[in-house]
C-alpha positions in Angstrom: 0.0 0.0 0.0 1.3 3.4 -0.9 2.1 5.5 2.2 1.3 9.2 1.4 2.5 12.2 3.3 -0.2 14.6 4.6 0.8 17.1 1.7 0.5 14.4 -0.8 -2.8 13.5 0.5 -4.1 17.0 0.4 -2.8 17.2 -3.2 -4.5 14.1 -4.4 -7.7 15.0 -2.6 -7.6 18.5 -4.4 -7.0 16.8 -7.8 -9.9 14.3 -7.1 -12.3 17.1 -6.3 -11.5 19.2 -9.3 -11.4 16.3 -11.7 -14.8 14.8 -10.7 -16.6 17.9 -9.7 -15.5 20.3 -12.6 -18.5 19.5 -14.7 -21.0 20.1 -12.0 -19.4 23.3 -11.2 -19.6 24.4 -14.9 -23.2 23.3 -15.0 -23.9 25.5 -12.0 -22.1 28.5 -13.5 -24.2 28.0 -16.7 -27.6 28.0 -14.6 -26.6 31.1 -13.0 -26.3 33.0 -16.4 -23.4 34.5 -18.0 -21.4 33.3 -21.0 -20.5 29.6 -20.8 -19.3 28.1 -24.1 -20.6 24.7 -23.7 -24.1 25.8 -22.6 -24.4 28.3 -25.3 -23.3 25.8 -27.9 -26.2 23.6 -27.2 -28.6 26.3 -28.7 -26.2 26.9 -31.6 -26.0 23.1 -32.5 -29.7 22.7 -32.2 -30.1 25.7 -34.5 -27.7 23.9 -37.0 -29.5 20.6 -36.9 -33.0 22.4 -37.5 -31.5 24.3 -40.4 -30.0 21.0 -41.8 -33.4 19.3 -41.7 -34.8 22.2 -43.9 -32.0 22.0 -46.4 -32.4 20.0 -49.7 -28.6 19.8 -50.1 -27.0 18.5 -46.8 -23.4 17.9 -48.3 -22.0 20.7 -46.1 -23.4 19.3 -42.9 -21.9 15.9 -43.7 -18.6 17.5 -44.5 -18.5 19.5 -41.1 -19.4 16.3 -39.2 -16.8 14.3 -41.1 -14.3 16.9 -40.1 -15.3 16.6 -36.5 -15.1 12.8 -36.7 -11.6 13.2 -38.2 -10.4 15.4 -35.3 -12.0 13.3 -32.6 -10.2 10.2 -34.0 -6.9 12.0 -34.2 -7.2 12.9 -30.4 -8.4 9.5 -29.5 -5.3 8.0 -31.3 -2.9 10.4 -29.6 -4.5 9.5 -26.3 -3.9 5.9 -26.8 -0.3 6.4 -27.7 0.2 8.4 -24.6 -1.5 5.6 -22.5 0.8 3.1 -24.0 3.9 5.2 -23.3 3.0 6.0 -19.8 1.9 2.3 -19.1 5.3 1.2 -20.7 7.2 3.2 -18.0 4.7 2.1 -15.3 5.4 -1.5 -16.0 9.0 -1.0 -16.5 9.7 -2.0 -13.1 12.8 -1.2 -11.0 14.7 -0.1 -14.1 12.1 2.6 -14.9 11.9 3.8 -11.3 15.8 3.9 -11.0 16.1 5.8 -14.3 13.3 8.4 -13.6 14.2 9.0 -10.0 17.7 9.8 -10.9 16.5 13.1 -12.5 16.9 16.0 -10.2 13.4 17.5 -10.8 11.5 14.3 -10.1 10.2 14.3 -6.6 9.4 10.4 -5.6 10.3 8.9 -2.5 9.6 5.2 -3.3 8.8 3.0 -6.1 5.2 2.5 -4.9 4.7 6.3 -4.9 6.2 6.7 -8.4 3.8 3.9 -9.7 0.9 5.7 -8.1 1.8 8.9 -9.8 2.0 7.2 -13.2 -1.1 5.2 -12.6 -3.0 8.4 -11.9 -1.9 9.7 -15.4 -2.9 6.6 -17.0 -6.3 6.7 -15.3 -7.0 10.3 -16.4 -5.9 9.5 -20.0 -8.1 6.3 -19.9 -11.2 8.1 -18.8 -10.6 10.6 -21.7 -10.0 7.7 -24.2 -13.5 6.2 -23.3 -15.1 9.6 -23.7 -13.6 9.9 -27.2 -14.8 6.4 -28.3 -18.3 7.1 -27.1 -18.3 10.6 -28.8 -17.0 9.0 -32.0 -19.9 6.4 -32.0 -22.4 9.0 -31.2 -21.2 11.2 -34.2 -21.8 8.2 -36.4 -25.2 8.0 -35.1 -25.7 11.7 -36.1 -24.7 11.0 -39.6 -27.2 8.2 -39.9 -29.9 10.7 -38.5 -28.8 13.2 -41.2 -29.0 10.5 -43.9 -32.4 9.6 -42.5 -33.9 13.0 -42.6 -36.3 13.5 -45.6 -35.7 16.1 -48.1 -39.4 16.7 -48.9 -41.6 17.0 -45.8 -43.7 19.5 -44.0 -42.5 21.8 -41.4 -43.5 19.8 -38.5 -41.7 16.8 -39.8 -38.6 18.7 -40.5 -38.7 20.2 -37.0 -39.1 16.8 -35.5 -36.1 15.3 -37.4 -34.0 18.5 -36.6 -34.9 18.1 -32.9 -33.8 14.4 -32.7 -30.6 15.2 -34.6 -29.8 18.0 -32.1 -30.4 15.8 -29.2 -27.9 13.2 -30.8 -25.3 15.9 -31.7 -25.2 17.6 -28.3 -24.2 14.5 -26.2 -21.8 13.3 -28.8 -19.7 16.6 -28.8 -20.1 16.6 -24.9 -18.2 13.3 -24.9 -15.7 14.6 -27.4 -15.0 17.8 -25.2 -14.8 15.6 -22.1 -12.0 13.7 -23.7 -10.1 16.9 -24.7 -10.5 18.1 -21.2 -9.0 15.0 -20.0 -5.7 16.3 -21.5 -5.7 19.2 -19.1 -6.1 16.9 -16.1 -3.6 14.5 -17.3 -0.9 17.2 -17.4 -1.9 18.3 -13.9 -1.6 14.6 -12.9 1.9 14.4 -14.4 3.0 17.4 -12.3 2.7 15.1 -9.3 6.0 13.7 -10.4 7.7 17.1 -9.4 6.1 17.1 -5.9 2.7 17.8 -4.2 3.0 21.5 -4.3 3.6 21.6 -8.0 0.7 19.1 -8.3 -1.6 21.4 -6.4 -0.5 24.5 -8.6 -1.0 22.4 -11.8 -4.5 21.3 -10.8 -5.8 24.7 -9.8 -4.1 26.2 -12.9 -5.8 23.7 -15.2 -9.2 24.3 -13.7 -8.7 28.2 -13.7 -7.7 27.9 -17.4 -10.6 25.8 -18.4 -13.1 28.1 -16.6 -11.5 31.2 -18.0 -11.9 29.8 -21.6 -15.4 28.9 -20.8 -16.6 32.3 -19.6 -14.0 35.1 -20.2 -12.2 34.2 -23.4 -12.9 36.0 -26.8 -14.5 32.6 -28.1 -16.8 32.6 -25.1 -18.0 36.0 -25.8 -18.4 35.4 -29.5 -20.5 32.2 -28.9 -22.7 34.1 -26.3 -23.3 36.8 -29.0 -24.1 34.1 -31.5 -26.7 32.5 -29.2 -28.3 35.8 -28.7 -28.7 36.3 -32.5 -30.2 32.9 -32.7 -32.7 33.5 -29.9 -33.5 36.9 -31.3 -34.4 35.6 -34.7 -37.6 36.7 -36.3 -40.8 35.0 -35.3 -41.5 31.7 -36.9 -39.7 28.4 -37.1 -36.5 29.4 -35.2 -38.3 29.9 -31.7 -39.2 26.2 -31.8 -35.7 24.9 -31.3 -34.6 27.7 -29.1 -37.4 26.8 -26.6 -36.7 23.2 -26.9 -32.9 23.0 -27.0 -32.7 22.3 -23.2 -29.1 23.8 -22.8 -28.7 22.6 -19.3 -30.4 19.3 -19.4 -28.8 16.6 -21.5 -25.7 18.5 -22.4 -23.2 18.7 -19.6 -20.0 19.9 -21.4 
């Protein structure tokens, strides 16, 4: 069993809280109002899928989703390579511990602690990989939904198909974004190799950076303005999907 110093216990506990409760915190911030990229994007994506359903030529929609699939696959492959590399060091035995602990910047007191530090990195990356895999599968479901949407139908049918496609797309990209977010926490977990204080600093830094990008970055402000433009669309069909997009329900980015 790994024996941790009180400072290491505090650092691991802080990481666990930030890693597991970041998403509920982001959801709470979204419910209290203000610009939150992932909440605003639920409305934008729903608008996209409703517009898709009314288009007769959906080549552009398929190309956009194909690009998203390609990017997700790239990140998933990179994640798998990182897991293999970290696991290779983890299972390298005494030789790996001896080589790594000889570095002056590495702060590890025992082989068990060293293995625990690497195991945390692998666990963080593995969770991200599972998110990527599930996101890729759901994106394929979205492509099937686009293909199944009839070209000629009445407005109610187009609205129904667009609503279903939106409810597929939002969770799919939620999973992809969760996988990308895993890289931030994997970097924070790797900082534990340099000691508990760098570990805590990296954890708080990762969370602060994520929240800043969600609420205060130029992208967050631009997407918030885009959501307002969608919600302020002229009376007619647009208000249907704005009212039913449920940005804080199924989507938990």
